[in-house]
Structures are given as structure tokens and as C-alpha cells.
N, C-alpha and C positions, 0 to 999 in steps of 0.2 A: 504494500500500500504506500502511496506517496501523497503528499499534500502540496498544495500550491501556496506559495508565500508571495505576497505583493509588497514591493518596496518602492516608494516614490523617490526618484532621484532627479536632480536637475538635468535637463537635456545636455548641457555643456559637458557633463562628466564624461560621456561616451566619446566625444571628439577629443577631449583633453587626454584621455588614456588610449586613444586610438583603438577602441574595441567596440564591437556592436553590442547591443543590449544582451544578446545571448552569450557572447564571449565574456562579457562582464559578469553575468550571472555564474557562469562556469568558474571564472577566476575567484569570485567571492566564495563559492562552495569549497574550492580547493584551499583557499587561504584559511577559511574557518576550520576545515578538517585538519590542516597542518598545525594550526595553533592549538586546537583541542588535543591533538596527539602529543604535541610538544609539552603541554602542561599535564599530561597523564590522564586527561578526562576520557579519552577513547583509545582503543587499541588500533594498531595499524590496519587490521582488517575492517573495522568499523569506519575508520577515517577514509579508507579507500572507497568504501560503499557510499559515504556521504559525498565524496568528491566525484563519484561516478566513474571511478577508475579501477583497474585491476590492482591487486596489492603490489605487484611488481612496478606498475606505472606510478603508483603513489610513492613507493620508496624512491624511485628515480626522481620524482618531483620534489622530494624533501631537499635535495641539494640546491635547488633554485632559491629556497627560502633560508638556506644555511642551517637546516635542522638535521641533526644526526638521526639515522634510522635506529640507533642503539640508545635505548632509554635507561640504561643502567648507570648509576653513579658509582664512583669508586667505593663508597661504603657498601652499596649493594653487592658488588663483586666480591669484596672482602668478606662480607657476611656469608655469601654463598660458598666461598672457598672454605671458610671456617666451619660452617654448619652443614655443608653438603655431606656426602658419603658418611 
């Protein structure tokens, strides 16, 4: 199931960023998905779904935004190594 969301934007926005309204909407979905993934709100799979991409395409898109596909902190890795096996 999908929902339609309406956002009112000034017309000049689209020419300023050189994108059509459809391209702008796609870019907004991707940017939101990347940010929500970056802050740990959603998984890679869910973020890819939000952006309308495959997981591979989403992971490749992260580089455009300077976001690592790896969401482990040094503390997380240390904890896993200590508490693992």
C-alpha cells in the first residue's frame, strides 16, 4: 500500500535545482531515506524501499551524501568482539 503526500513548493524551486517536479520528489525521498538511515531510524532495506531503490542502489547512493553504509561505531565493534563467541 502506498499513500500520496502533497507538498506545496514555490515554482522557482524546480528551475533553481534544475529538476522536474518528479525528479525533485524522487530526490526528496532519497534524501529522507538516507538521513533516516544515517541516524539509525530505519534499516538499509527499509531506507531503500522508501527511496524506491534496490538495496544495492541505495548503498551506492549513500556515497553521494557522504554517508557510510556501515553503521557500527567503534564501541559497537569493540562490544561485539568482547561479547561475541
